PASEBA-1860 file (N, C-alpha, C; in nm, 3 decimals):
! residues 238
1> MREESWSL> 4.431/5.796/-6.838/4.340/5.683/-6.850/4.229/5.694/-6.746 ~ 4.110/5.658/-6.785/4.000/5.656/-6.689/3.924/5.523/-6.701 ~ 3.858/5.483/-6.595/3.777/5.362/-6.595/3.630/5.400/-6.594 ~ 3.552/5.332/-6.678/3.409/5.359/-6.688/3.331/5.229/-6.679 ~ 3.216/5.234/-6.615/3.126/5.119/-6.617/3.068/5.105/-6.756 ~ 3.046/4.981/-6.797/2.998/4.951/-6.932/2.886/4.848/-6.924 ~ 2.787/4.862/-7.010/2.682/4.760/-7.018/2.629/4.757/-7.160 ~ 2.572/4.643/-7.197/2.519/4.623/-7.331/2.397/4.534/-7.321
9> AGDCVLRG> 2.285/4.583/-7.375/2.160/4.507/-7.370/2.157/4.403/-7.481 ~ 2.072/4.305/-7.464/2.054/4.198/-7.563/1.965/4.093/-7.503 ~ 1.985/3.966/-7.540/1.904/3.861/-7.477/1.936/3.850/-7.329 ~ 2.055/3.897/-7.288/2.087/3.920/-7.147/2.178/4.041/-7.141 ~ 2.171/4.114/-7.031/2.254/4.234/-7.016/2.395/4.193/-6.976 ~ 2.492/4.243/-7.052/2.634/4.219/-7.021/2.691/4.345/-6.956 ~ 2.783/4.324/-6.861/2.844/4.437/-6.793/2.995/4.418/-6.784 ~ 3.065/4.528/-6.766/3.210/4.522/-6.757/3.267/4.658/-6.723
17> TLYVPDEY> 3.398/4.671/-6.741/3.467/4.797/-6.716/3.546/4.835/-6.841 ~ 3.531/4.959/-6.883/3.609/5.014/-6.993/3.730/5.087/-6.937 ~ 3.847/5.058/-6.994/3.970/5.131/-6.963/3.995/5.222/-7.082 ~ 3.980/5.353/-7.060/3.978/5.448/-7.171/4.099/5.540/-7.165 ~ 4.191/5.529/-7.262/4.305/5.621/-7.267/4.262/5.756/-7.325 ~ 4.348/5.854/-7.317/4.315/5.986/-7.370/4.290/5.979/-7.520 ~ 4.367/5.898/-7.590/4.350/5.881/-7.734/4.363/5.734/-7.769 ~ 4.285/5.689/-7.864/4.295/5.550/-7.910/4.235/5.537/-8.049
25> ATAMIALH> 4.283/5.437/-8.122/4.227/5.406/-8.253/4.180/5.261/-8.260 ~ 4.229/5.179/-8.167/4.196/5.037/-8.166/4.143/4.997/-8.028 ~ 4.097/4.872/-8.019/4.040/4.825/-7.892/4.078/4.680/-7.868 ~ 4.059/4.636/-7.744/4.081/4.497/-7.706/3.970/4.456/-7.609 ~ 3.927/4.331/-7.620/3.830/4.274/-7.527/3.903/4.168/-7.445 ~ 3.898/4.179/-7.312/3.965/4.085/-7.222/3.862/3.991/-7.161 ~ 3.884/3.861/-7.177/3.788/3.759/-7.136/3.847/3.670/-7.027 ~ 3.787/3.671/-6.910/3.835/3.595/-6.795/3.804/3.446/-6.809
33> GFTGNRHS> 3.858/3.368/-6.717/3.832/3.225/-6.714/3.708/3.190/-6.634 ~ 3.679/3.060/-6.627/3.563/3.010/-6.553/3.572/3.050/-6.406 ~ 3.464/3.105/-6.353/3.449/3.158/-6.217/3.522/3.290/-6.197 ~ 3.578/3.348/-6.301/3.641/3.479/-6.289/3.540/3.590/-6.313 ~ 3.589/3.712/-6.319/3.505/3.826/-6.358/3.595/3.936/-6.412 ~ 3.538/4.054/-6.431/3.611/4.164/-6.496/3.741/4.201/-6.425 ~ 3.750/4.170/-6.295/3.871/4.204/-6.220/3.986/4.108/-6.245 ~ 3.957/3.990/-6.298/4.060/3.886/-6.309/4.182/3.933/-6.388
41> LKSYCRVL> 4.159/4.005/-6.497/4.269/4.048/-6.585/4.299/4.197/-6.571 ~ 4.265/4.254/-6.455/4.283/4.398/-6.435/4.428/4.441/-6.454 ~ 4.523/4.360/-6.405/4.664/4.398/-6.417/4.707/4.408/-6.563 ~ 4.645/4.330/-6.650/4.673/4.337/-6.793/4.605/4.460/-6.854 ~ 4.480/4.479/-6.819/4.403/4.589/-6.879/4.465/4.724/-6.852 ~ 4.515/4.744/-6.730/4.570/4.874/-6.694/4.699/4.906/-6.768 ~ 4.768/4.805/-6.816/4.888/4.827/-6.897/4.852/4.838/-7.044 ~ 4.768/4.748/-7.091/4.736/4.743/-7.234/4.652/4.861/-7.281
49> CQDKLVLA> 4.588/4.932/-7.188/4.502/5.045/-7.228/4.582/5.173/-7.253 ~ 4.714/5.167/-7.246/4.792/5.288/-7.269/4.772/5.343/-7.409 ~ 4.744/5.254/-7.505/4.727/5.301/-7.643/4.604/5.245/-7.711 ~ 4.515/5.181/-7.633/4.393/5.126/-7.693/4.281/5.123/-7.591 ~ 4.159/5.125/-7.639/4.042/5.107/-7.555/4.035/4.961/-7.513 ~ 4.022/4.933/-7.384/4.017/4.794/-7.337/3.888/4.772/-7.258 ~ 3.816/4.667/-7.295/3.697/4.627/-7.221/3.727/4.500/-7.142 ~ 3.715/4.508/-7.010/3.721/4.390/-6.924/3.578/4.346/-6.899
57> LDQRGHGE> 3.541/4.232/-6.953/3.402/4.188/-6.956/3.371/4.091/-6.842 ~ 3.254/4.106/-6.781/3.194/3.998/-6.704/3.119/3.912/-6.805 ~ 3.171/3.794/-6.838/3.102/3.710/-6.934/2.969/3.661/-6.876 ~ 2.877/3.626/-6.965/2.744/3.588/-6.917/2.753/3.475/-6.813 ~ 2.668/3.488/-6.710/2.671/3.393/-6.600/2.777/3.422/-6.497 ~ 2.855/3.527/-6.517/2.964/3.563/-6.426/2.951/3.710/-6.384 ~ 3.004/3.740/-6.268/3.008/3.879/-6.224/2.871/3.942/-6.222 ~ 2.858/4.061/-6.281/2.732/4.133/-6.282/2.655/4.116/-6.412
65> SEGKVDIA> 2.705/4.033/-6.502/2.633/4.006/-6.626/2.524/3.902/-6.603 ~ 2.417/3.914/-6.680/2.306/3.821/-6.669/2.334/3.694/-6.749 ~ 2.239/3.602/-6.748/2.248/3.483/-6.832/2.310/3.364/-6.763 ~ 2.318/3.255/-6.837/2.375/3.130/-6.789/2.510/3.105/-6.855 ~ 2.594/3.028/-6.788/2.725/2.993/-6.843/2.704/2.903/-6.964 ~ 2.740/2.954/-7.082/2.714/2.884/-7.208/2.822/2.929/-7.307 ~ 2.914/2.840/-7.341/3.029/2.876/-7.424/2.986/2.933/-7.559 ~ 2.894/2.865/-7.627/2.851/2.911/-7.760/2.787/3.049/-7.752
73> AMARDIGR> 2.704/3.071/-7.651/2.639/3.202/-7.635/2.741/3.309/-7.600 ~ 2.841/3.274/-7.520/2.946/3.370/-7.486/3.020/3.415/-7.611 ~ 3.047/3.321/-7.700/3.116/3.356/-7.825/3.028/3.445/-7.912 ~ 2.899/3.417/-7.915/2.808/3.502/-7.993/2.803/3.643/-7.934 ~ 2.815/3.654/-7.803/2.815/3.786/-7.739/2.925/3.875/-7.796 ~ 3.038/3.814/-7.831/3.151/3.894/-7.881/3.112/3.969/-8.007 ~ 3.026/3.912/-8.089/2.984/3.979/-8.212/2.920/4.114/-8.184 ~ 2.828/4.119/-8.088/2.763/4.247/-8.061/2.855/4.342/-7.983
81> ILDDMRER> 2.949/4.285/-7.907/3.046/4.372/-7.839/3.140/4.437/-7.941 ~ 3.177/4.361/-8.043/3.261/4.419/-8.149/3.192/4.538/-8.213 ~ 3.063/4.526/-8.238/2.988/4.639/-8.296/2.993/4.759/-8.202 ~ 2.980/4.736/-8.073/2.984/4.845/-7.976/3.121/4.912/-7.974 ~ 3.227/4.833/-7.981/3.362/4.890/-7.982/3.385/4.977/-8.106 ~ 3.333/4.931/-8.218/3.350/5.009/-8.342/3.269/5.138/-8.336 ~ 3.152/5.132/-8.273/3.072/5.254/-8.256/3.144/5.354/-8.166 ~ 3.233/5.306/-8.083/3.311/5.393/-7.995/3.438/5.443/-8.063
89> GASSVALL> 3.456/5.413/-8.191/3.567/5.467/-8.267/3.684/5.375/-8.290 ~ 3.673/5.249/-8.248/3.784/5.155/-8.269/3.781/5.102/-8.412 ~ 3.891/5.118/-8.482/3.899/5.070/-8.621/3.920/4.920/-8.628 ~ 3.975/4.862/-8.523/3.996/4.717/-8.515/3.991/4.675/-8.369 ~ 3.961/4.547/-8.347/3.946/4.497/-8.210/4.021/4.365/-8.195 ~ 4.104/4.356/-8.092/4.178/4.234/-8.061/4.110/4.161/-7.946 ~ 4.137/4.031/-7.933/4.082/3.951/-7.825/4.194/3.895/-7.738 ~ 4.173/3.899/-7.607/4.263/3.839/-7.509/4.180/3.751/-7.417
97> GHSMGGLV> 4.215/3.623/-7.405/4.135/3.535/-7.322/4.218/3.441/-7.238 ~ 4.173/3.419/-7.114/4.239/3.323/-7.025/4.149/3.202/-7.004 ~ 4.205/3.082/-7.018/4.135/2.957/-6.989/4.003/2.949/-7.066 ~ 3.888/2.944/-6.997/3.760/2.942/-7.066/3.747/3.062/-7.159 ~ 3.797/3.178/-7.115/3.792/3.297/-7.198/3.874/3.281/-7.325 ~ 3.982/3.200/-7.318/4.061/3.172/-7.437/3.984/3.089/-7.538 ~ 3.904/2.993/-7.489/3.820/2.914/-7.578/3.713/3.001/-7.642 ~ 3.648/3.085/-7.561/3.547/3.176/-7.615/3.608/3.267/-7.721
105> ATIAAAEF> 3.727/3.320/-7.692/3.794/3.409/-7.786/3.830/3.337/-7.916 ~ 3.872/3.211/-7.906/3.907/3.133/-8.025/3.786/3.112/-8.114 ~ 3.674/3.075/-8.055/3.551/3.057/-8.134/3.509/3.188/-8.197 ~ 3.515/3.296/-8.120/3.476/3.427/-8.172/3.567/3.472/-8.285 ~ 3.697/3.444/-8.274/3.791/3.483/-8.379/3.765/3.408/-8.509 ~ 3.708/3.288/-8.499/3.671/3.213/-8.619/3.543/3.266/-8.681 ~ 3.458/3.327/-8.599/3.326/3.370/-8.645/3.319/3.517/-8.685 ~ 3.406/3.600/-8.626/3.397/3.744/-8.646/3.533/3.803/-8.682
113> PVSSLTVI> 3.534/3.919/-8.750/3.662/3.982/-8.786/3.728/4.049/-8.666 ~ 3.843/3.997/-8.623/3.920/4.057/-8.515/4.064/4.073/-8.562 ~ 4.137/4.164/-8.499/4.271/4.196/-8.547/4.377/4.098/-8.498 ~ 4.355/4.038/-8.381/4.449/3.939/-8.329/4.381/3.859/-8.219 ~ 4.439/3.742/-8.191/4.388/3.652/-8.087/4.504/3.612/-7.996 ~ 4.494/3.647/-7.869/4.594/3.608/-7.770/4.526/3.528/-7.661 ~ 4.580/3.410/-7.630/4.519/3.326/-7.526/4.625/3.285/-7.424 ~ 4.581/3.270/-7.301/4.668/3.227/-7.191/4.607/3.102/-7.129
121> SAAVDPKA> 4.678/2.991/-7.136/4.628/2.865/-7.078/4.487/2.836/-7.126 ~ 4.466/2.848/-7.256/4.330/2.840/-7.310/4.270/2.701/-7.298 ~ 4.142/2.698/-7.262/4.067/2.573/-7.263/4.057/2.524/-7.407 ~ 4.052/2.393/-7.424/4.050/2.334/-7.558/3.918/2.267/-7.587 ~ 3.874/2.179/-7.497/3.752/2.102/-7.520/3.683/2.076/-7.387 ~ 3.581/2.156/-7.351/3.515/2.138/-7.222/3.459/1.998/-7.202 ~ 3.420/1.933/-7.309/3.363/1.797/-7.298/3.466/1.702/-7.238 ~ 3.593/1.719/-7.277/3.699/1.633/-7.225/3.750/1.682/-7.091
129> ERDDRAKD> 3.757/1.815/-7.078/3.817/1.872/-6.959/3.726/1.868/-6.837 ~ 3.596/1.855/-6.857/3.502/1.858/-6.746/3.438/1.721/-6.725 ~ 3.516/1.614/-6.735/3.460/1.481/-6.725/3.461/1.424/-6.583 ~ 3.520/1.493/-6.488/3.523/1.448/-6.349/3.415/1.525/-6.272 ~ 3.295/1.469/-6.266/3.182/1.541/-6.210/3.197/1.565/-6.060 ~ 3.259/1.470/-5.988/3.281/1.491/-5.845/3.376/1.608/-5.822 ~ 3.480/1.615/-5.905/3.576/1.725/-5.894/3.507/1.857/-5.930 ~ 3.421/1.853/-6.033/3.347/1.973/-6.071/3.262/2.026/-5.955
137> RALLGKVL> 3.190/1.935/-5.890/3.104/1.977/-5.780/3.186/2.035/-5.665 ~ 3.301/1.974/-5.638/3.387/2.026/-5.531/3.436/2.166/-5.565 ~ 3.477/2.186/-5.692/3.523/2.318/-5.735/3.412/2.420/-5.724 ~ 3.294/2.385/-5.775/3.183/2.479/-5.773/3.138/2.508/-5.630 ~ 3.144/2.406/-5.543/3.109/2.428/-5.403/3.203/2.528/-5.338 ~ 3.331/2.518/-5.369/3.430/2.611/-5.315/3.404/2.752/-5.367 ~ 3.376/2.762/-5.498/3.349/2.892/-5.558/3.226/2.957/-5.496 ~ 3.119/2.878/-5.482/2.995/2.933/-5.431/3.003/2.970/-5.284
145> SQNTLGGI> 3.095/2.908/-5.210/3.112/2.942/-5.069/3.191/3.072/-5.052 ~ 3.266/3.109/-5.154/3.342/3.235/-5.154/3.319/3.302/-5.289 ~ 3.192/3.337/-5.314/3.151/3.374/-5.449/3.168/3.523/-5.479 ~ 3.283/3.579/-5.443/3.311/3.717/-5.481/3.456/3.732/-5.522 ~ 3.482/3.829/-5.608/3.617/3.865/-5.649/3.615/4.014/-5.674 ~ 3.688/4.089/-5.593/3.686/4.234/-5.606/3.550/4.294/-5.576 ~ 3.472/4.227/-5.488/3.341/4.277/-5.451/3.232/4.244/-5.551 ~ 3.265/4.171/-5.658/3.169/4.134/-5.762/3.154/3.983/-5.761
153> PRLNDLDV> 3.032/3.930/-5.778/3.015/3.784/-5.779/3.101/3.718/-5.886 ~ 3.151/3.599/-5.855/3.220/3.520/-5.956/3.116/3.461/-6.052 ~ 3.020/3.389/-5.995/2.916/3.323/-6.074/2.780/3.373/-6.029 ~ 2.692/3.404/-6.126/2.553/3.429/-6.091/2.465/3.316/-6.143 ~ 2.525/3.223/-6.215/2.455/3.104/-6.263/2.479/2.993/-6.162 ~ 2.382/2.968/-6.074/2.401/2.875/-5.964/2.339/2.738/-5.991 ~ 2.297/2.715/-6.115/2.241/2.586/-6.154/2.356/2.492/-6.190 ~ 2.411/2.422/-6.090/2.530/2.341/-6.110/2.507/2.230/-6.212
161> EGMMARFA> 2.397/2.156/-6.199/2.371/2.046/-6.291/2.350/2.098/-6.433 ~ 2.277/2.209/-6.446/2.256/2.267/-6.578/2.385/2.315/-6.640 ~ 2.473/2.371/-6.557/2.602/2.418/-6.604/2.685/2.302/-6.657 ~ 2.686/2.191/-6.584/2.762/2.073/-6.628/2.707/2.018/-6.759 ~ 2.574/2.019/-6.772/2.513/1.969/-6.895/2.552/2.056/-7.014 ~ 2.556/2.187/-6.994/2.595/2.276/-7.104/2.742/2.258/-7.140 ~ 2.828/2.236/-7.040/2.968/2.207/-7.069/2.982/2.080/-7.152 ~ 2.897/1.981/-7.123/2.906/1.853/-7.194/2.875/1.867/-7.342
169> HAPGALDY> 2.805/1.974/-7.380/2.770/1.995/-7.520/2.837/2.119/-7.579 ~ 2.935/2.171/-7.508/3.002/2.294/-7.553/3.095/2.265/-7.671 ~ 3.110/2.362/-7.762/3.204/2.345/-7.873/3.347/2.348/-7.823 ~ 3.438/2.289/-7.901/3.579/2.287/-7.865/3.662/2.371/-7.960 ~ 3.782/2.409/-7.918/3.869/2.495/-7.999/3.908/2.429/-8.131 ~ 3.926/2.298/-8.130/3.967/2.229/-8.252/3.860/2.232/-8.359 ~ 3.735/2.256/-8.318/3.626/2.268/-8.415/3.634/2.398/-8.493 ~ 3.710/2.495/-8.442/3.712/2.629/-8.501/3.850/2.677/-8.543
177> AQRVRCPY> 3.955/2.614/-8.495/4.091/2.666/-8.513/4.127/2.692/-8.658 ~ 4.091/2.602/-8.748/4.130/2.615/-8.888/4.070/2.740/-8.952 ~ 3.960/2.789/-8.897/3.892/2.906/-8.954/3.947/3.038/-8.902 ~ 4.035/3.033/-8.805/4.095/3.156/-8.752/4.202/3.205/-8.849 ~ 4.194/3.330/-8.889/4.289/3.385/-8.986/4.375/3.498/-8.931 ~ 4.336/3.554/-8.818/4.413/3.665/-8.761/4.539/3.612/-8.692 ~ 4.637/3.697/-8.664/4.755/3.654/-8.589/4.716/3.591/-8.455 ~ 4.786/3.481/-8.421/4.751/3.401/-8.302/4.873/3.387/-8.213
185> LSFHGTRD> 4.856/3.417/-8.084/4.963/3.405/-7.986/4.908/3.330/-7.865 ~ 4.971/3.218/-7.831/4.926/3.135/-7.720/5.037/3.120/-7.617 ~ 5.004/3.143/-7.490/5.096/3.119/-7.379/5.046/2.998/-7.302 ~ 5.138/2.903/-7.275/5.095/2.783/-7.202/5.206/2.733/-7.112 ~ 5.166/2.675/-6.999/5.262/2.629/-6.900/5.303/2.484/-6.920 ~ 5.428/2.456/-6.890/5.480/2.319/-6.903/5.414/2.223/-6.805 ~ 5.367/2.276/-6.692/5.311/2.192/-6.586/5.162/2.216/-6.565 ~ 5.094/2.259/-6.670/4.950/2.282/-6.660/4.878/2.148/-6.648
193> DIIPLWAA> 4.817/2.121/-6.532/4.750/1.993/-6.512/4.599/2.002/-6.537 ~ 4.552/2.117/-6.582/4.411/2.133/-6.619/4.395/2.126/-6.770 ~ 4.476/2.203/-6.841/4.481/2.197/-6.987/4.625/2.158/-7.022 ~ 4.654/2.033/-7.048/4.793/1.991/-7.072/4.854/2.058/-7.194 ~ 4.985/2.072/-7.192/5.056/2.139/-7.299/5.030/2.074/-7.434 ~ 5.019/1.940/-7.437/4.997/1.873/-7.565/4.864/1.917/-7.629 ~ 4.766/1.952/-7.546/4.638/1.998/-7.600/4.654/2.135/-7.665 ~ 4.731/2.223/-7.601/4.759/2.354/-7.659/4.836/2.341/-7.789
201> QRVYDAMG> 4.927/2.244/-7.796/5.004/2.220/-7.917/4.913/2.176/-8.031 ~ 4.814/2.094/-8.001/4.720/2.049/-8.104/4.641/2.166/-8.163 ~ 4.597/2.256/-8.076/4.524/2.373/-8.125/4.616/2.461/-8.209 ~ 4.738/2.482/-8.161/4.835/2.561/-8.237/4.857/2.501/-8.375 ~ 4.876/2.371/-8.383/4.900/2.305/-8.512/4.780/2.321/-8.604 ~ 4.660/2.324/-8.548/4.539/2.332/-8.630/4.504/2.474/-8.672 ~ 4.564/2.573/-8.608/4.529/2.713/-8.635/4.551/2.749/-8.782 ~ 4.452/2.814/-8.840/4.463/2.856/-8.979/4.536/2.987/-8.997
209> SGTKELVV> 4.579/3.049/-8.889/4.647/3.179/-8.894/4.779/3.169/-8.971 ~ 4.805/3.269/-9.054/4.933/3.274/-9.124/5.046/3.310/-9.030 ~ 5.015/3.387/-8.926/5.112/3.425/-8.823/5.065/3.367/-8.691 ~ 5.143/3.274/-8.636/5.101/3.211/-8.510/5.224/3.172/-8.429 ~ 5.207/3.172/-8.296/5.318/3.137/-8.208/5.264/3.076/-8.079 ~ 5.330/2.971/-8.035/5.301/2.909/-7.906/5.421/2.934/-7.815 ~ 5.400/3.011/-7.710/5.506/3.044/-7.615/5.490/2.954/-7.493 ~ 5.589/2.869/-7.471/5.584/2.774/-7.360/5.664/2.830/-7.242
217> LDGTHDLW> 5.598/2.842/-7.127/5.661/2.897/-7.008/5.661/2.792/-6.897 ~ 5.760/2.799/-6.811/5.770/2.705/-6.700/5.668/2.744/-6.594 ~ 5.556/2.675/-6.593/5.452/2.710/-6.499/5.331/2.621/-6.510 ~ 5.225/2.655/-6.435/5.104/2.577/-6.429/4.991/2.650/-6.500 ~ 4.867/2.615/-6.465/4.751/2.683/-6.524/4.739/2.827/-6.476 ~ 4.819/2.864/-6.378/4.813/2.999/-6.321/4.912/3.096/-6.385 ~ 4.952/3.070/-6.509/5.044/3.161/-6.578/4.996/3.305/-6.575 ~ 4.866/3.324/-6.586/4.810/3.460/-6.591/4.839/3.539/-6.464
225> VTHVSDIL> 4.872/3.467/-6.354/4.909/3.530/-6.228/5.060/3.529/-6.208 ~ 5.124/3.416/-6.237/5.266/3.398/-6.206/5.360/3.458/-6.310 ~ 5.311/3.480/-6.432/5.398/3.529/-6.539/5.343/3.656/-6.604 ~ 5.283/3.742/-6.524/5.224/3.866/-6.577/5.326/3.947/-6.655 ~ 5.444/3.969/-6.597/5.544/4.055/-6.663/5.593/3.993/-6.793 ~ 5.613/3.861/-6.795/5.658/3.794/-6.917/5.556/3.810/-7.029 ~ 5.430/3.790/-6.995/5.324/3.797/-7.096/5.304/3.940/-7.144 ~ 5.300/4.034/-7.050/5.283/4.174/-7.090/5.400/4.224/-7.172
233> SRLTGG> 5.520/4.176/-7.143/5.637/4.216/-7.221/5.620/4.177/-7.367 ~ 5.567/4.057/-7.391/5.543/4.013/-7.528/5.433/4.094/-7.594 ~ 5.329/4.124/-7.518/5.214/4.194/-7.576/5.243/4.341/-7.605 ~ 5.333/4.400/-7.528/5.363/4.542/-7.546/5.492/4.567/-7.622 ~ 5.565/4.459/-7.651/5.693/4.475/-7.720/5.801/4.528/-7.630 ~ 5.779/4.516/-7.498/5.876/4.569/-7.401/5.991/4.475/-7.376
END
């Protein structure tokens, strides 16, 4: 396996890291959560790339990618990334998303042909989840004071008020769930105080996928860190 820098031009330049195995026929796109970057899901990418091409993306407004934090635009970005993966020889492309990345992946799975959708502690409705503006400012202040992860910026979109306004008009997972047809796998924590379990259950119930599963684990919104082995075991069949 080798790691390669990746970029894609468009209305804004997107950047990330490709995990390239010696041989592959399929691909996966890994989407981090809010304030994350391509390094956030590195532990997953290095395992999942054993038999597939994996792209760890800096979503727009994050890391080294250009643009502003915008859920709808992030989902549209997946369409052109899918084309790039197919040009690299992938016959099918799966999506993996954490938190905000799970919401982006859900919208993209409803809009574009993907082979599967896996989400971890996926965001459901930013309009409802981002209603505490004082808490938002405190979170963003903390992020901006320590705005790096693995040597790469977490956020390059520093317009806090504009970011909040875009969240207030962002699409929600329930608006798209019924249109998702690929296999769906959701991991969620019993004690998630950011995206409550009942919200994940609502999305699961609404999913139009013929094959779908909600895996409930004893944990918080940090399942992607605390339950890496459990999640990877399910994803790899180990």
